[in-house]
N, C-alpha and C positions, 0 to 999 in steps of 0.2 A: 531257808530264800524265804525273805517276807515280800507278799505280794503287796503290800500297802507303801504305795513311794514316798518318802518324807522329804521335802527339798533339801539341798544341802545345808548344811550349817556349820559354820566355823568350828576352829577346834576350841576346847576347853581355854586352850591359852591365850587366844584373843577372842573368843567370846564376846566378854565384856568391853573390848575396845571397838570392835569391827561389826558386830552382830547386826547394826540399824545401817550399816554405810552402804549403799545404792552404789558407791563408786567399787566396793568391795567382789558386792553381787556381779558387777559388769567386767571385773578382771578375770572374775573365775570364771564366766561365760567366755570371756577370749579365750582363755586358756583352754578350756575345754574342745572349743572349737578349733584351737589351733592343732590341739593332739589328736584330731579328727582326721584331720587336713595332714600331718604332718606326725606320724608316730614315732620317729627317729629325731630328737632336739640336741642339739650338741654346744658345747660351747664353742665361743667363738661367731657362732652362725645365728643360734638362737638364743641370745643372752636373756633378751628382753622377757621372752615366754618361758626361760626356764626360771628367772626371778618369779615372775608371776606366779608360777607353780610352788616352788617353793614357799611363797608367803602363805598361802591357801591350800596346801596339800591335803589336809584331811578333807575339805570341802570338796575337791576335784576328786579324791579317792572316793569319797560317797556317790559321788553321779556316776562316777564309772563303775562302782559296785554293782549299781541296778541293771548296767550291762553285761555284769558277768566279765568284764575288762580288768586286768593287770595292768599297773603301772609300779614300772620299775625304775626308780632315782638313784642313781649311784654317784660319787662325785664328777664323772665327767658325762654324764649321759643320761637321759630321761626317754625312755624307753616304752610305748605303750603296746601292749600286747593283747590286739583286737582279735575277734573273730573271724573265720572266714567269710567273706560275703557269700550269699548265698545264692545269688543272681551269675552265675560262673559265665555264660554269652557275654553280660554286659561287661564282664572287667576282661573275658577274654579279648574283646573287640581293642584293646588300649594296652594290651599288655604286650611285654617285649616279645621278640622272635625266640621261637623255645629255645633254638643253639644257643642264645644268648642266658637264658634261664638256666639252661644245661651248666655251661661252664661256670654261672655266678656260685652255683653249689658246687662245682668242683674247684672252684679256687677257695673255698669256704675251706672244703675237707683239706686241701694242702697247706692251708694257710695255719692250718692247727700246728704243725710240727716245724714251724718255719721261726727265725729268728725274731727280734722285732724290727729289725733292718732288714731287708732282702731284696736281693735283684730282681728285678721282673723276670729275668730268663728264667731264674733258678725257681722261680714261684710257678709259671707256666710247664716249666719241666716236671715238679712233683704233680702239677694237674692233670697233665697228660697220662702220668702214670696211674693216676687215680680214675682216670678214663679207662684206659689198658684193664685194671682193674676190675672194675663194673663192665666189661665188656663192651664198652662203646667206642665208635671208630676216632680214629685220631688222622687227621688227614693233611696237617701243616701248611694249608693254603691261604689265600690273604681271606675268605671268606670265613675260615676259623678264626684267623686274626682278629679280623673285625668284631667276630661275636665275644675274642676274649676280651679284647678291648670295651666294648661294650660293658661287658660284666663287670670290669674294673672298675667303670665310671658309677656303676650302681652301687658298690662296695663304697666307694670313695663318699659317695650321696649318702649313704649311711654311717659314715666314719668309721668301719671297720678296716678297709685298707687305703690307705692316702698316701698319693703321689709327694714324695719328700723331695727328689730330684729329677729333672730329665723329661721326657714328655710322653706319654702312655700311647697318644697317637700315633708317634714315632714308631711304635712296634708294630703295626699295621703294613707298614713298607720294611720294616728291617727285625726280625726275629733277635738279632741281636742289639738292639738299641739300647742304649746305656741308660737305663730309669731304678732308681731307688725308691722303693717303699718303705711305708712305715705300717706295722700289723699291729692293732688292741685285739688281744687275744680276749682280752673280758668282753669287749663288746660281741667276737664271735658266737659267746654261748647265748646270745640275744636274737640271731639270726632267724630262726627258727619260732614264730609265734605260737604254733598249734601243732598238736602231734596228736597221731592215732595209732590203735593198735595195727599190726598186718604190715606186708610189704605193699608199698603202692605200684612195686612193678609188677607183683603176681593180678593184682585186682585193684587196678586204678580208680574207677567208678565208686565201689564197694569204700575205697579208701578215702575219697573226696567226701562222701557220704558220712562218714564216722568223723571226720574233722570239723565238719559244718552242722553237726548233731548237734540241736540243742532242744532237750526235751520240755520245758517248759515253755508254753504258746507266748505268754504277757511277755518275758524276757526275749524273743525270739522278735517278738511287733517291736519293742523299744528299739533292738538294734537295727533292724531295717529301716525302722523313721529316721535312724541318727546317719547310716549308713549311706540309705538309696535314695534319689531324687524325689520318688514316689512311690508311694507304697499302694499296689492298685487291688480293687476289691475283688477283682475275678481271680487272682492268683493266690488266696487265702483258704485255709481247711476250714473245719467249723469252729475249730476253738479259737482260730486268729482271728476270723469274722467276728465273733462274738466278742473278743475284745474290743474289736476296732470300731464296733458299733455303741458301745457300753463304756469304755476306759480310755479312749483317745485324747476325748478333751475335757475327761475328769479327774478320779485321783490319782491315774497315772501318768498317762501323755503327755498331760499339760504341764504338770509340775516337771516331768522331765526336759521338754519344751522351753520351760522358763529356765532350767540351769544353765541349758546350753544359748540362753539367749535368743530363744528362737519363738515363733509362736506357729500353732497349728492351722492348717488350713484341711478342712472337711470336705469334701464334696460325694456326689453319689457313685461314682467312678474308683473311688481311694481317698487316701489323704498324703500330707507332705508337711515336714519342719521346715518352716519357711523363713531364711534370714534376712531381718529389717535390713533394708538398704542404708541406714545409718550406722549398723554393725561392722563394715569393714571401707577400706579405703581402695582396694584394688579386687578385683574378680578372680586374681590367682590364689587371695586367702584362703577364699572356699573351697580349694583342692586342685588336683591338678587338672583337671578336666572344667574349667567355668565356661558359661553358656549364658547368654548371647558372645560371642565373640567377634572383634573385627576381623576384615581379611574376607578373602574368595571362600573359603568353606564354609565361615560363620554366615555369611550373607547368601549362599545358595543355600545351606541347610534354612534360612527364615522364609526364604523366598517357596522354598518345597513344602515348608509347614503350613504356609497362607495358601499354597495351590490346593493341600488335602483339606484344607478346610471348606474350601468353596466346591473343590469337584470329586473329592475324594468320596468311596464307597463306603457305606456302613454295614456292620453285621450287628443282628439283635444280641446274639451270641457276648460279644464284646464290646459292653456301649460306650460311647464315646471316643470309640477307636475309628479312624478313616484309612483306608486303604487306597495305594494308588499305584497301578502296574510298574516295574521297574521298567519297561521300555518307555512308560511315559516320563518317570524320573530322568530318564538318559536324553529323551526330546526335550524336556523343559530346561535341562540345562545346556543342551547344544543351543536352544533358541535363545537363551538369557545370555551366554558364553557372546554370541553374535550381537544380541543389543548392547551391551557393556563394551566389549573389545577388549584387548589386552593391552599390558600396561598401564602408563601414569594415568592413575583416577577411574582403571578400570580393575578385569579379573586378569588374577596372574597369568603370565602367555602360557605355560604348562597346563592349565586346568582348561583354558580357553580349547587349546589343540585338542584336549584327553577328556570329553564330557565322561566317558565309562571310568578312568581314572578317579575324577572328581566326586561323582557319584561314590566312588567306593569311599572318600574320605569323608563324605554327608553320613556315609553310611556308617562307618566306625564312630564318628563323633556321637553322633545320637543314639547309636548302639548303649556306645559305653556309656552315656547318661541316664541308662534306662529309659530312654523316650521313643525308639523304634524298635520295631521287631520285625523281620524281614522274613515270610515263608519260603520254604524249600518251593520249587516248581513240583508237582503231585501230577499223575496219568490221567489223562482226558479220554472222553467220549470217543476219539477217532485213534487214538494209541499214540497219540504224541505226549507230549508235556504242558501242563497249564503255565500261564505266565507268573513269574516272582512276584510276591506282591510285599510293598513296603505298607506296614500299619504303624501310623503316626499317632501317639499316645494325645489323649484329649489334654494333658496339662500343658502342649503347646500351644494351646491358645493366648497362655499367658503371655506372649511375646508377639510383637509386631514388625512386620517385616521395615525395612527403609528402602526407599523407591530407587535409590541410588548404590551401588558398589562404595560400602564404606571405606574411609581410607583409615590405614592403622592407626593414627593419630585421635580417629574418631571416639568417642565415649562409648562404652557399649550401651545398648539399649536400657531402660529400665525394667526392673525384674517384678513390678508390679502394676505389668498393662492390664486392662480391664480382659477380661476371660471372653475370647472369641467365640468358641465352640460352646454351642447353645446346648449343652446337657443341662439338665434344672439342677441346681442345686442342692444337697440333701435335704430331706424336711423329716429324717431319721430321728426323733428323739433321744438325747444322750440321758443317760440312768446316773 
């Protein structure tokens, strides 16, 4: 593997014709960002992105090779086989329920032996047989049917099992609902992107560690910068910190960012690849978890970020981060809910009535973005437990809150707000 990064070049067939074109570079960048956000591209849904990738296949693969990611291009499918992200807690915060994930893989196992057209009831029967073989309980209750329906929707999003006739949601109320499904057997082969030796049931943590393992620190850093909202200096080992100090804006990080149409932002607390505001039309193009977002949860999150910037506690061990107790978070949300009210022009009624539930939604949003970390309570001197603390990332200072609750039609706040956290920008010279 080469350590020196070379900017992606067009193939020899098109080099003479397009190498100079700014439009080609922009098209490659947009294609790479689309793949990073949606690793499954399907005809009929992603035709524009598929066409762009096919036109610039060598350049796209050159950039992905720097990350160690494999691009599968087939007649009716483009699949990016990415590495598993290392921040498990952040990704788990917005992951589907475990029951849905279990039935997702049970349905995949059952679908292998199914005909290209199969009744939903037959597929579910085979999946339950696979569950029994694996020693998993089968309940035949409504919770199980909801999990199965959710898993089928996940498979439909990937184009692996698609609904041909009938309504999958009808299965929740009636196990005998007449639903015809189509099974794409060749796509089943690409469901699992990463493999590791061993049995995950015997040693789940060890198996996950083997799946995530990437021995080369430079490649680990490149992946994190593309995958994560922010890479924090405090989280890095010695080799990774060395790469961050010497190569993030030099011969490795900056060219990779340019290939994706991004630019590098480096501060004392870490670094991030930032998307220019003119590089996308809608926040959803950036991935499944855009931020800032309109609505009660997005507004409450921004207000809490402001509150943490003003009143949050500091810890020299985690420079730039600000802590607020969970009790204070819930108290603030209760106060704001009463201030803005429920209903039209205010917050959602269910969130005003349940500030603890709203706190959970905000926690999941910010944790999923890698912008919040919540401490577990610890024993105190009096034999009790300390209050749970919410640690807000210094990167949250990029955004300013709105005074009033935003309506759904209101555009999201710009992404290039002046930093309000007052940590100094790194003066570490790049080599």
